[in-house]
LOKE-390339 format. One record per atom (N, C-alpha, C, O): residue number from 1; residue in three letters; y negated, x negated, z negated; atom name. Coordinates in steps of 0.02 Angstrom, whole numbers, always signed. Layout:
N
+-----+---------+--------+--------+--------+-------+
: num : residuo :     py :     px :     pz : atomo :
+-----+---------+--------+--------+--------+-------+
: NUM :     ALA :      Y :      X :      Z :    CA :
...
+-----+---------+--------+--------+--------+-------+
//
This chain:
86
+-----+---------+--------+--------+--------+-------+
: num : residuo :     py :     px :     pz : atomo :
+-----+---------+--------+--------+--------+-------+
:   1 :     MET :   -322 :  +5845 :  +9631 :     N :
:   1 :     MET :   -257 :  +5820 :  +9652 :    CA :
:   1 :     MET :   -246 :  +5748 :  +9652 :     C :
:   1 :     MET :   -293 :  +5709 :  +9642 :     O :
:   2 :     GLY :   -197 :  +5731 :  +9661 :     N :
:   2 :     GLY :   -183 :  +5653 :  +9661 :    CA :
:   2 :     GLY :   -119 :  +5640 :  +9719 :     C :
:   2 :     GLY :    -75 :  +5676 :  +9744 :     O :
:   3 :     ILE :   -141 :  +5567 :  +9726 :     N :
:   3 :     ILE :    -92 :  +5529 :  +9777 :    CA :
:   3 :     ILE :     -8 :  +5537 :  +9742 :     C :
:   3 :     ILE :     -3 :  +5512 :  +9686 :     O :
:   4 :     GLU :    +51 :  +5565 :  +9768 :     N :
:   4 :     GLU :   +107 :  +5561 :  +9755 :    CA :
:   4 :     GLU :   +139 :  +5497 :  +9765 :     C :
:   4 :     GLU :   +105 :  +5472 :  +9809 :     O :
:   5 :     TYR :   +174 :  +5467 :  +9753 :     N :
:   5 :     TYR :   +231 :  +5421 :  +9772 :    CA :
:   5 :     TYR :   +303 :  +5422 :  +9742 :     C :
:   5 :     TYR :   +311 :  +5446 :  +9686 :     O :
:   6 :     THR :   +343 :  +5404 :  +9768 :     N :
:   6 :     THR :   +423 :  +5389 :  +9736 :    CA :
:   6 :     THR :   +426 :  +5312 :  +9757 :     C :
:   6 :     THR :   +427 :  +5285 :  +9812 :     O :
:   7 :     LEU :   +428 :  +5281 :  +9682 :     N :
:   7 :     LEU :   +467 :  +5218 :  +9665 :    CA :
:   7 :     LEU :   +522 :  +5216 :  +9672 :     C :
:   7 :     LEU :   +547 :  +5257 :  +9634 :     O :
:   8 :     ARG :   +584 :  +5172 :  +9719 :     N :
:   8 :     ARG :   +647 :  +5180 :  +9717 :    CA :
:   8 :     ARG :   +658 :  +5112 :  +9706 :     C :
:   8 :     ARG :   +629 :  +5065 :  +9733 :     O :
:   9 :     VAL :   +715 :  +5111 :  +9655 :     N :
:   9 :     VAL :   +736 :  +5047 :  +9637 :    CA :
:   9 :     VAL :   +820 :  +5054 :  +9639 :     C :
:   9 :     VAL :   +848 :  +5109 :  +9641 :     O :
:  10 :     ASP :   +848 :  +5002 :  +9639 :     N :
:  10 :     ASP :   +929 :  +5001 :  +9655 :    CA :
:  10 :     ASP :   +948 :  +4950 :  +9618 :     C :
:  10 :     ASP :   +923 :  +4894 :  +9621 :     O :
:  11 :     PRO :  +1010 :  +4972 :  +9571 :     N :
:  11 :     PRO :  +1024 :  +5038 :  +9554 :    CA :
:  11 :     PRO :   +978 :  +5069 :  +9505 :     C :
:  11 :     PRO :   +962 :  +5032 :  +9459 :     O :
:  12 :     PRO :   +951 :  +5136 :  +9503 :     N :
:  12 :     PRO :   +922 :  +5165 :  +9469 :    CA :
:  12 :     PRO :   +929 :  +5183 :  +9408 :     C :
:  12 :     PRO :   +976 :  +5222 :  +9401 :     O :
:  13 :     ASP :   +890 :  +5166 :  +9344 :     N :
:  13 :     ASP :   +944 :  +5163 :  +9284 :    CA :
:  13 :     ASP :   +883 :  +5175 :  +9230 :     C :
:  13 :     ASP :   +841 :  +5134 :  +9211 :     O :
:  14 :     PRO :   +890 :  +5249 :  +9210 :     N :
:  14 :     PRO :   +830 :  +5267 :  +9177 :    CA :
:  14 :     PRO :   +821 :  +5220 :  +9099 :     C :
:  14 :     PRO :   +769 :  +5205 :  +9071 :     O :
:  15 :     ALA :   +885 :  +5208 :  +9081 :     N :
:  15 :     ALA :   +875 :  +5156 :  +9010 :    CA :
:  15 :     ALA :   +833 :  +5099 :  +9020 :     C :
:  15 :     ALA :   +796 :  +5080 :  +8975 :     O :
:  16 :     ARG :   +837 :  +5064 :  +9090 :     N :
:  16 :     ARG :   +793 :  +5006 :  +9108 :    CA :
:  16 :     ARG :   +724 :  +5033 :  +9120 :     C :
:  16 :     ARG :   +675 :  +5000 :  +9102 :     O :
:  17 :     ILE :   +718 :  +5084 :  +9145 :     N :
:  17 :     ILE :   +645 :  +5103 :  +9172 :    CA :
:  17 :     ILE :   +606 :  +5124 :  +9126 :     C :
:  17 :     ILE :   +548 :  +5102 :  +9128 :     O :
:  18 :     LEU :   +626 :  +5179 :  +9063 :     N :
:  18 :     LEU :   +598 :  +5207 :  +9013 :    CA :
:  18 :     LEU :   +550 :  +5156 :  +8967 :     C :
:  18 :     LEU :   +496 :  +5176 :  +8947 :     O :
:  19 :     PRO :   +566 :  +5111 :  +8956 :     N :
:  19 :     PRO :   +535 :  +5044 :  +8917 :    CA :
:  19 :     PRO :   +475 :  +5029 :  +8939 :     C :
:  19 :     PRO :   +424 :  +5023 :  +8906 :     O :
:  20 :     LEU :   +486 :  +5020 :  +9025 :     N :
:  20 :     LEU :   +415 :  +5002 :  +9071 :    CA :
:  20 :     LEU :   +371 :  +5050 :  +9070 :     C :
:  20 :     LEU :   +313 :  +5031 :  +9064 :     O :
:  21 :     ILE :   +384 :  +5114 :  +9076 :     N :
:  21 :     ILE :   +341 :  +5179 :  +9082 :    CA :
:  21 :     ILE :   +313 :  +5170 :  +9004 :     C :
:  21 :     ILE :   +252 :  +5169 :  +9005 :     O :
:  22 :     HIS :   +333 :  +5165 :  +8957 :     N :
:  22 :     HIS :   +311 :  +5164 :  +8894 :    CA :
:  22 :     HIS :   +276 :  +5100 :  +8870 :     C :
:  22 :     HIS :   +267 :  +5090 :  +8810 :     O :
:  23 :     ARG :   +254 :  +5049 :  +8925 :     N :
:  23 :     ARG :   +216 :  +4992 :  +8925 :    CA :
:  23 :     ARG :   +139 :  +5011 :  +8941 :     C :
:  23 :     ARG :    +92 :  +4976 :  +8923 :     O :
:  24 :     LEU :   +132 :  +5078 :  +8982 :     N :
:  24 :     LEU :    +81 :  +5075 :  +9005 :    CA :
:  24 :     LEU :    +22 :  +5112 :  +8942 :     C :
:  24 :     LEU :    +36 :  +5143 :  +8891 :     O :
:  25 :     PRO :    -26 :  +5100 :  +8960 :     N :
:  25 :     PRO :    -88 :  +5110 :  +8917 :    CA :
:  25 :     PRO :    -91 :  +5191 :  +8899 :     C :
:  25 :     PRO :    -95 :  +5231 :  +8945 :     O :
:  26 :     GLU :    -88 :  +5210 :  +8839 :     N :
:  26 :     GLU :    -99 :  +5287 :  +8815 :    CA :
:  26 :     GLU :    -52 :  +5333 :  +8846 :     C :
:  26 :     GLU :    -65 :  +5388 :  +8871 :     O :
:  27 :     ILE :     -4 :  +5307 :  +8843 :     N :
:  27 :     ILE :    +56 :  +5361 :  +8865 :    CA :
:  27 :     ILE :    +65 :  +5395 :  +8836 :     C :
:  27 :     ILE :    +71 :  +5385 :  +8775 :     O :
:  28 :     GLN :    +72 :  +5465 :  +8869 :     N :
:  28 :     GLN :    +90 :  +5530 :  +8825 :    CA :
:  28 :     GLN :   +141 :  +5559 :  +8851 :     C :
:  28 :     GLN :   +145 :  +5569 :  +8912 :     O :
:  29 :     GLU :   +200 :  +5582 :  +8799 :     N :
:  29 :     GLU :   +263 :  +5620 :  +8843 :    CA :
:  29 :     GLU :   +243 :  +5687 :  +8853 :     C :
:  29 :     GLU :   +209 :  +5714 :  +8809 :     O :
:  30 :     THR :   +258 :  +5718 :  +8907 :     N :
:  30 :     THR :   +261 :  +5803 :  +8919 :    CA :
:  30 :     THR :   +335 :  +5829 :  +8934 :     C :
:  30 :     THR :   +386 :  +5795 :  +8936 :     O :
:  31 :     GLU :   +328 :  +5889 :  +8943 :     N :
:  31 :     GLU :   +390 :  +5907 :  +8960 :    CA :
:  31 :     GLU :   +417 :  +5899 :  +9035 :     C :
:  31 :     GLU :   +475 :  +5909 :  +9053 :     O :
:  32 :     GLN :   +357 :  +5876 :  +9079 :     N :
:  32 :     GLN :   +383 :  +5848 :  +9149 :    CA :
:  32 :     GLN :   +402 :  +5799 :  +9145 :     C :
:  32 :     GLN :   +447 :  +5781 :  +9183 :     O :
:  33 :     GLY :   +372 :  +5750 :  +9091 :     N :
:  33 :     GLY :   +383 :  +5688 :  +9120 :    CA :
:  33 :     GLY :   +328 :  +5635 :  +9054 :     C :
:  33 :     GLY :   +339 :  +5632 :  +8994 :     O :
:  34 :     PHE :   +279 :  +5605 :  +9085 :     N :
:  34 :     PHE :   +244 :  +5571 :  +9051 :    CA :
:  34 :     PHE :   +158 :  +5568 :  +9086 :     C :
:  34 :     PHE :   +147 :  +5566 :  +9147 :     O :
:  35 :     ASN :   +115 :  +5567 :  +9041 :     N :
:  35 :     ASN :    +41 :  +5556 :  +9066 :    CA :
:  35 :     ASN :     +7 :  +5492 :  +9052 :     C :
:  35 :     ASN :    +12 :  +5482 :  +8991 :     O :
:  36 :     VAL :    -22 :  +5449 :  +9078 :     N :
:  36 :     VAL :    -67 :  +5397 :  +9062 :    CA :
:  36 :     VAL :   -126 :  +5408 :  +9058 :     C :
:  36 :     VAL :   -153 :  +5433 :  +9107 :     O :
:  37 :     GLY :   -164 :  +5394 :  +9002 :     N :
:  37 :     GLY :   -241 :  +5396 :  +8977 :    CA :
:  37 :     GLY :   -279 :  +5445 :  +9012 :     C :
:  37 :     GLY :   -265 :  +5469 :  +9067 :     O :
:  38 :     PRO :   -319 :  +5455 :  +8985 :     N :
:  38 :     PRO :   -385 :  +5499 :  +9017 :    CA :
:  38 :     PRO :   -409 :  +5465 :  +9078 :     C :
:  38 :     PRO :   -408 :  +5404 :  +9081 :     O :
:  39 :     PHE :   -433 :  +5503 :  +9128 :     N :
:  39 :     PHE :   -466 :  +5515 :  +9182 :    CA :
:  39 :     PHE :   -549 :  +5544 :  +9178 :     C :
:  39 :     PHE :   -602 :  +5513 :  +9186 :     O :
:  40 :     GLY :   -537 :  +5607 :  +9165 :     N :
:  40 :     GLY :   -595 :  +5642 :  +9166 :    CA :
:  40 :     GLY :   -580 :  +5739 :  +9176 :     C :
:  40 :     GLY :   -526 :  +5754 :  +9201 :     O :
:  41 :     GLY :   -611 :  +5777 :  +9163 :     N :
:  41 :     GLY :   -603 :  +5845 :  +9165 :    CA :
:  41 :     GLY :   -539 :  +5860 :  +9154 :     C :
:  41 :     GLY :   -500 :  +5888 :  +9193 :     O :
:  42 :     GLY :   -524 :  +5831 :  +9074 :     N :
:  42 :     GLY :   -453 :  +5855 :  +9054 :    CA :
:  42 :     GLY :   -392 :  +5829 :  +9100 :     C :
:  42 :     GLY :   -338 :  +5855 :  +9086 :     O :
:  43 :     TRP :   -391 :  +5786 :  +9147 :     N :
:  43 :     TRP :   -354 :  +5759 :  +9192 :    CA :
:  43 :     TRP :   -320 :  +5694 :  +9164 :     C :
:  43 :     TRP :   -359 :  +5667 :  +9124 :     O :
:  44 :     PRO :   -269 :  +5664 :  +9171 :     N :
:  44 :     PRO :   -246 :  +5599 :  +9142 :    CA :
:  44 :     PRO :   -254 :  +5548 :  +9221 :     C :
:  44 :     PRO :   -261 :  +5566 :  +9279 :     O :
:  45 :     SER :   -250 :  +5501 :  +9200 :     N :
:  45 :     SER :   -265 :  +5453 :  +9243 :    CA :
:  45 :     SER :   -215 :  +5452 :  +9321 :     C :
:  45 :     SER :   -234 :  +5452 :  +9380 :     O :
:  46 :     ALA :   -125 :  +5449 :  +9285 :     N :
:  46 :     ALA :    -73 :  +5463 :  +9325 :    CA :
:  46 :     ALA :    -24 :  +5495 :  +9284 :     C :
:  46 :     ALA :    -33 :  +5491 :  +9223 :     O :
:  47 :     SER :    +26 :  +5526 :  +9305 :     N :
:  47 :     SER :    +72 :  +5549 :  +9276 :    CA :
:  47 :     SER :   +129 :  +5531 :  +9317 :     C :
:  47 :     SER :   +121 :  +5523 :  +9377 :     O :
:  48 :     LEU :   +191 :  +5525 :  +9287 :     N :
:  48 :     LEU :   +259 :  +5492 :  +9286 :    CA :
:  48 :     LEU :   +313 :  +5538 :  +9277 :     C :
:  48 :     LEU :   +303 :  +5584 :  +9238 :     O :
:  49 :     ALA :   +369 :  +5535 :  +9305 :     N :
:  49 :     ALA :   +446 :  +5569 :  +9298 :    CA :
:  49 :     ALA :   +491 :  +5532 :  +9322 :     C :
:  49 :     ALA :   +483 :  +5503 :  +9376 :     O :
:  50 :     LEU :   +554 :  +5526 :  +9280 :     N :
:  50 :     LEU :   +590 :  +5497 :  +9308 :    CA :
:  50 :     LEU :   +630 :  +5538 :  +9376 :     C :
:  50 :     LEU :   +629 :  +5598 :  +9386 :     O :
:  51 :     ASP :   +657 :  +5495 :  +9408 :     N :
:  51 :     ASP :   +678 :  +5519 :  +9475 :    CA :
:  51 :     ASP :   +726 :  +5508 :  +9479 :     C :
:  51 :     ASP :   +738 :  +5467 :  +9435 :     O :
:  52 :     PRO :   +800 :  +5528 :  +9525 :     N :
:  52 :     PRO :   +864 :  +5511 :  +9540 :    CA :
:  52 :     PRO :   +862 :  +5432 :  +9574 :     C :
:  52 :     PRO :   +907 :  +5391 :  +9569 :     O :
:  53 :     GLN :   +806 :  +5424 :  +9604 :     N :
:  53 :     GLN :   +798 :  +5350 :  +9637 :    CA :
:  53 :     GLN :   +739 :  +5306 :  +9598 :     C :
:  53 :     GLN :   +715 :  +5256 :  +9623 :     O :
:  54 :     GLY :   +721 :  +5331 :  +9535 :     N :
:  54 :     GLY :   +684 :  +5291 :  +9512 :    CA :
:  54 :     GLY :   +636 :  +5315 :  +9466 :     C :
:  54 :     GLY :   +646 :  +5333 :  +9408 :     O :
:  55 :     VAL :   +561 :  +5311 :  +9509 :     N :
:  55 :     VAL :   +506 :  +5366 :  +9467 :    CA :
:  55 :     VAL :   +464 :  +5411 :  +9521 :     C :
:  55 :     VAL :   +447 :  +5395 :  +9578 :     O :
:  56 :     CYS :   +455 :  +5458 :  +9493 :     N :
:  56 :     CYS :   +397 :  +5491 :  +9520 :    CA :
:  56 :     CYS :   +344 :  +5476 :  +9506 :     C :
:  56 :     CYS :   +340 :  +5466 :  +9446 :     O :
:  57 :     PHE :   +286 :  +5466 :  +9540 :     N :
:  57 :     PHE :   +208 :  +5435 :  +9510 :    CA :
:  57 :     PHE :   +158 :  +5480 :  +9542 :     C :
:  57 :     PHE :   +164 :  +5498 :  +9601 :     O :
:  58 :     CYS :   +108 :  +5499 :  +9502 :     N :
:  58 :     CYS :    +54 :  +5545 :  +9534 :    CA :
:  58 :     CYS :    -10 :  +5493 :  +9511 :     C :
:  58 :     CYS :    -11 :  +5463 :  +9457 :     O :
:  59 :     ASP :    -48 :  +5489 :  +9550 :     N :
:  59 :     ASP :   -105 :  +5440 :  +9537 :    CA :
:  59 :     ASP :   -171 :  +5479 :  +9547 :     C :
:  59 :     ASP :   -201 :  +5477 :  +9601 :     O :
:  60 :     TYR :   -190 :  +5508 :  +9502 :     N :
:  60 :     TYR :   -262 :  +5548 :  +9501 :    CA :
:  60 :     TYR :   -303 :  +5519 :  +9501 :     C :
:  60 :     TYR :   -350 :  +5551 :  +9526 :     O :
:  61 :     ALA :   -320 :  +5458 :  +9482 :     N :
:  61 :     ALA :   -380 :  +5417 :  +9461 :    CA :
:  61 :     ALA :   -390 :  +5397 :  +9539 :     C :
:  61 :     ALA :   -444 :  +5387 :  +9566 :     O :
:  62 :     ARG :   -329 :  +5393 :  +9569 :     N :
:  62 :     ARG :   -331 :  +5366 :  +9661 :    CA :
:  62 :     ARG :   -367 :  +5277 :  +9648 :     C :
:  62 :     ARG :   -407 :  +5255 :  +9689 :     O :
:  63 :     THR :   -348 :  +5238 :  +9595 :     N :
:  63 :     THR :   -375 :  +5164 :  +9581 :    CA :
:  63 :     THR :   -329 :  +5135 :  +9597 :     C :
:  63 :     THR :   -346 :  +5081 :  +9621 :     O :
:  64 :     GLY :   -261 :  +5145 :  +9596 :     N :
:  64 :     GLY :   -193 :  +5110 :  +9607 :    CA :
:  64 :     GLY :   -180 :  +5060 :  +9550 :     C :
:  64 :     GLY :   -139 :  +5015 :  +9554 :     O :
:  65 :     THR :   -224 :  +5073 :  +9488 :     N :
:  65 :     THR :   -208 :  +5013 :  +9431 :    CA :
:  65 :     THR :   -137 :  +5037 :  +9401 :     C :
:  65 :     THR :    -87 :  +5001 :  +9405 :     O :
:  66 :     GLN :   -136 :  +5082 :  +9379 :     N :
:  66 :     GLN :    -69 :  +5104 :  +9330 :    CA :
:  66 :     GLN :    -21 :  +5099 :  +9392 :     C :
:  66 :     GLN :    +31 :  +5069 :  +9378 :     O :
:  67 :     LEU :    -25 :  +5120 :  +9462 :     N :
:  67 :     LEU :    +29 :  +5117 :  +9488 :    CA :
:  67 :     LEU :    +29 :  +5035 :  +9510 :     C :
:  67 :     LEU :    +88 :  +5015 :  +9508 :     O :
:  68 :     GLY :     +1 :  +5000 :  +9523 :     N :
:  68 :     GLY :    +15 :  +4927 :  +9533 :    CA :
:  68 :     GLY :    +52 :  +4896 :  +9465 :     C :
:  68 :     GLY :    +99 :  +4859 :  +9478 :     O :
:  69 :     LEU :    +37 :  +4906 :  +9395 :     N :
:  69 :     LEU :    +69 :  +4886 :  +9352 :    CA :
:  69 :     LEU :   +147 :  +4918 :  +9358 :     C :
:  69 :     LEU :   +201 :  +4888 :  +9356 :     O :
:  70 :     MET :   +138 :  +4966 :  +9364 :     N :
:  70 :     MET :   +214 :  +5014 :  +9368 :    CA :
:  70 :     MET :   +276 :  +4968 :  +9417 :     C :
:  70 :     MET :   +334 :  +4953 :  +9405 :     O :
:  71 :     VAL :   +229 :  +4956 :  +9477 :     N :
:  71 :     VAL :   +270 :  +4935 :  +9534 :    CA :
:  71 :     VAL :   +280 :  +4857 :  +9498 :     C :
:  71 :     VAL :   +340 :  +4841 :  +9500 :     O :
:  72 :     ALA :   +252 :  +4825 :  +9478 :     N :
:  72 :     ALA :   +254 :  +4750 :  +9459 :    CA :
:  72 :     ALA :   +294 :  +4748 :  +9416 :     C :
:  72 :     ALA :   +327 :  +4696 :  +9422 :     O :
:  73 :     TRP :   +317 :  +4795 :  +9348 :     N :
:  73 :     TRP :   +367 :  +4781 :  +9302 :    CA :
:  73 :     TRP :   +431 :  +4811 :  +9327 :     C :
:  73 :     TRP :   +487 :  +4793 :  +9307 :     O :
:  74 :     LEU :   +419 :  +4866 :  +9378 :     N :
:  74 :     LEU :   +499 :  +4868 :  +9419 :    CA :
:  74 :     LEU :   +519 :  +4817 :  +9451 :     C :
:  74 :     LEU :   +576 :  +4795 :  +9444 :     O :
:  75 :     ALA :   +473 :  +4789 :  +9494 :     N :
:  75 :     ALA :   +503 :  +4723 :  +9527 :    CA :
:  75 :     ALA :   +521 :  +4675 :  +9471 :     C :
:  75 :     ALA :   +579 :  +4653 :  +9472 :     O :
:  76 :     GLY :   +494 :  +4660 :  +9437 :     N :
:  76 :     GLY :   +504 :  +4607 :  +9380 :    CA :
:  76 :     GLY :   +587 :  +4627 :  +9357 :     C :
:  76 :     GLY :   +628 :  +4582 :  +9352 :     O :
:  77 :     GLU :   +601 :  +4681 :  +9346 :     N :
:  77 :     GLU :   +658 :  +4733 :  +9297 :    CA :
:  77 :     GLU :   +716 :  +4720 :  +9361 :     C :
:  77 :     GLU :   +766 :  +4687 :  +9347 :     O :
:  78 :     PHE :   +711 :  +4741 :  +9413 :     N :
:  78 :     PHE :   +750 :  +4763 :  +9471 :    CA :
:  78 :     PHE :   +762 :  +4725 :  +9532 :     C :
:  78 :     PHE :   +815 :  +4730 :  +9562 :     O :
:  79 :     GLY :   +700 :  +4675 :  +9557 :     N :
:  79 :     GLY :   +698 :  +4641 :  +9593 :    CA :
:  79 :     GLY :   +662 :  +4687 :  +9657 :     C :
:  79 :     GLY :   +601 :  +4686 :  +9657 :     O :
:  80 :     ARG :   +684 :  +4713 :  +9693 :     N :
:  80 :     ARG :   +649 :  +4758 :  +9740 :    CA :
:  80 :     ARG :   +620 :  +4829 :  +9718 :     C :
:  80 :     ARG :   +651 :  +4865 :  +9679 :     O :
:  81 :     VAL :   +560 :  +4845 :  +9744 :     N :
:  81 :     VAL :   +545 :  +4921 :  +9744 :    CA :
:  81 :     VAL :   +508 :  +4942 :  +9803 :     C :
:  81 :     VAL :   +462 :  +4910 :  +9830 :     O :
:  82 :     THR :   +533 :  +5004 :  +9822 :     N :
:  82 :     THR :   +518 :  +5028 :  +9886 :    CA :
:  82 :     THR :   +456 :  +5088 :  +9870 :     C :
:  82 :     THR :   +471 :  +5137 :  +9835 :     O :
:  83 :     VAL :   +404 :  +5084 :  +9889 :     N :
:  83 :     VAL :   +359 :  +5132 :  +9879 :    CA :
:  83 :     VAL :   +341 :  +5178 :  +9934 :     C :
:  83 :     VAL :   +317 :  +5165 :  +9989 :     O :
:  84 :     GLU :   +357 :  +5233 :  +9910 :     N :
:  84 :     GLU :   +341 :  +5298 :  +9972 :    CA :
:  84 :     GLU :   +291 :  +5346 :  +9961 :     C :
:  84 :     GLU :   +308 :  +5394 :  +9926 :     O :
:  85 :     GLU :   +223 :  +5345 :  +9988 :     N :
:  85 :     GLU :   +186 :  +5403 :  +9996 :    CA :
:  85 :     GLU :   +207 :  +5463 :  +9999 :     C :
:  85 :     GLU :   +231 :  +5471 : +10055 :     O :
:  86 :     LEU :   +210 :  +5512 :  +9965 :     N :
:  86 :     LEU :   +233 :  +5586 :  +9973 :    CA :
:  86 :     LEU :   +186 :  +5638 : +10006 :     C :
:  86 :     LEU :   +205 :  +5696 : +10012 :     O :
+-----+---------+--------+--------+--------+-------+
//
């Protein structure tokens, strides 16, 4: 299990969010969204999906590294990012 977060931006704009997701290392598109890099045991280090308010992010590796990158890039693009642990 990973730690799930919602990354909210205003206004949410998938056309501006998708290029940021594609900057993450070893990104793979899935039916549900995206997986990021290998972690172990067949799990990715994180998974992401577009959300009506921004991005749904699950950190399986629990290091916060991919989460930190995504928040920084979203902040650079949108200004303010609200991170909520689910």
